[in-house]
C-alpha positions as CSV (number, residue, x, y, z in Angstrom):
1,M,9.6,-13.0,23.7
2,A,8.1,-15.9,21.8
3,E,4.4,-16.7,22.3
4,P,2.3,-19.6,21.2
5,A,0.3,-19.1,17.9
6,N,-1.4,-21.1,15.2
7,C,0.4,-21.3,11.8
8,S,-1.4,-19.1,9.2
9,R,-0.7,-21.8,6.6
10,C,-1.2,-25.3,8.2
11,G,-3.0,-24.3,11.5
12,G,-0.3,-26.1,13.6
13,L,0.8,-24.7,16.9
14,F,4.2,-23.0,17.1
15,M,6.1,-20.4,19.0
16,K,5.7,-17.1,17.2
17,R,8.7,-14.9,16.8
18,T,9.1,-13.0,13.5
19,H,7.0,-15.1,11.2
20,T,3.3,-15.9,11.2
21,F,3.9,-19.6,10.2
22,C,5.7,-22.6,11.6
23,E,9.1,-23.9,10.9
24,T,7.8,-26.7,8.7
25,C,5.9,-24.2,6.5
26,R,8.9,-21.8,6.4
27,N,11.1,-24.7,5.2
28,R,8.5,-25.6,2.6
29,E,8.4,-21.9,1.4
30,E,12.2,-21.9,1.1
31,L,12.2,-25.1,-1.0
32,D,9.5,-23.5,-3.2
33,Y,11.6,-20.4,-3.6
34,R,14.6,-22.4,-4.6
35,A,12.7,-24.4,-7.1
36,V,11.2,-21.2,-8.7
37,Y,14.6,-19.4,-8.7
38,K,16.4,-22.4,-10.2
39,F,13.8,-22.5,-13.0
40,L,14.1,-18.8,-13.6
41,R,17.9,-18.9,-13.7
42,E,17.8,-20.8,-17.0
43,R,18.1,-18.3,-19.8
44,E,15.1,-19.5,-21.8
45,N,12.8,-19.2,-18.7
46,R,13.6,-15.7,-17.6
47,A,10.6,-14.1,-19.2
48,A,8.2,-16.8,-18.0
49,T,4.9,-15.7,-16.4
50,A,3.8,-16.9,-13.0
51,D,1.3,-19.5,-14.4
52,V,4.0,-21.0,-16.6
53,I,6.4,-21.1,-13.6
54,A,3.7,-22.7,-11.4
55,E,3.1,-25.4,-14.0
56,A,6.8,-26.2,-14.4
57,T,7.8,-26.2,-10.8
58,G,4.6,-27.3,-8.9
59,V,4.7,-24.1,-6.8
60,E,1.4,-22.3,-6.4
61,E,1.0,-19.2,-8.6
62,K,-0.1,-17.3,-5.4
63,Q,3.2,-18.2,-3.7
64,I,5.2,-17.1,-6.8
65,R,3.4,-13.7,-6.8
66,K,4.1,-13.4,-3.0
67,F,7.9,-13.9,-3.8
68,V,7.7,-11.0,-6.2
69,K,5.7,-8.8,-3.8
70,D,8.2,-9.6,-1.0
71,R,11.0,-8.6,-3.5
72,R,12.6,-12.0,-3.3
73,L,12.2,-12.2,-7.1
74,H,12.8,-8.9,-8.8
75,P,10.5,-8.1,-11.8
76,M,13.4,-6.1,-13.4
77,N,15.3,-9.4,-13.7
78,F,12.3,-11.4,-14.6
79,P,10.0,-9.3,-16.9
80,G,7.2,-11.8,-17.0
81,L,6.5,-11.5,-13.3
82,S,4.1,-9.2,-11.5
83,Y,1.6,-9.1,-8.6
84,A,-1.8,-7.6,-7.9
85,C,-2.6,-4.0,-7.1
86,E,-4.0,-3.8,-3.6
87,R,-7.0,-1.7,-4.8
88,C,-8.1,-2.9,-8.2
89,G,-6.2,-6.2,-8.6
90,G,-4.4,-5.1,-11.8
91,A,-0.9,-6.4,-12.5
92,I,1.9,-4.3,-11.1
93,R,5.7,-4.7,-10.8
94,Q,6.5,-2.5,-7.8
95,G,4.8,-0.7,-4.9
96,R,1.3,-1.4,-3.6
97,L,-0.9,0.4,-6.1
98,C,-1.0,0.7,-9.9
99,A,-0.4,4.0,-11.6
100,S,-4.2,4.8,-12.1
101,C,-5.1,3.9,-8.5
102,S,-2.3,6.0,-7.2
103,K,-3.3,8.9,-9.4
104,E,-7.0,8.6,-8.2
105,L,-5.8,8.5,-4.6
106,N,-3.6,11.5,-5.0
107,E,-6.4,13.5,-6.7
108,A,-8.8,12.6,-3.8
109,L,-6.3,13.6,-1.2
110,A,-5.7,16.9,-3.0
111,K,-9.4,17.6,-3.1
112,I,-9.7,16.8,0.6
113,D,-6.8,19.2,1.3
114,R,-8.4,22.0,-0.8
115,N,-11.7,21.5,1.0
116,E,-9.9,21.6,4.4
117,K,-8.1,24.8,3.5
118,A,-11.3,26.4,2.3
119,R,-13.0,25.4,5.6
120,E,-10.1,26.9,7.6
121,N,-10.3,30.1,5.6
122,R,-14.0,30.4,6.2
123,N,-13.6,29.7,9.9
124,H,-10.8,32.2,10.1
125,R,-12.9,34.9,8.5
126,E,-15.8,34.2,10.9
127,E,-13.5,34.5,13.9
128,E,-12.3,38.0,13.0
129,P,-14.0,40.6,15.1
130,E,-16.5,42.7,13.1
131,V,-15.7,46.3,12.6
132,I,-18.1,48.3,14.7
133,R,-19.5,51.1,12.7
134,S,-20.7,53.8,14.9
135,S,-20.8,57.5,14.7
136,Y,-19.7,60.0,17.2
137,Y,-22.1,62.8,17.9
138,S,-21.3,65.9,19.8
139,I,-23.7,68.3,21.3
140,D,-23.1,71.9,21.3
141,R,-24.5,73.1,24.6
142,K,-23.9,76.8,24.0
143,K,-26.4,77.0,21.1
144,R,-29.3,76.0,23.2
């Protein structure tokens, strides 16, 4: 069910369904996409970077990078395009993190996993019942 919301771009009121912006801004985004795509379809422009495309088409560089991130423009087809890593801001062509940030994150997760397993092993050993060491003595009542 649609509910009223403010457009995340222009601030105008609209009925929110699947997008976070109004129909006018959606139409503007589509026009921007078409302008960028038309520019990139020309053979000599295929390797253009986002700043060159922005200058030639009038579309903001941020919007062009959003098209790449949303996979509307594929970096495999347009090698000059990239967007920012969500952690360090470095240029990437796919995913959410660059290779170095991904590696750091995986190493940190592996370290946490090792620590958790060590903690579990320690707790498991503490829960084991201790071996009661006692001696059994017998009394020989006949020798008394």
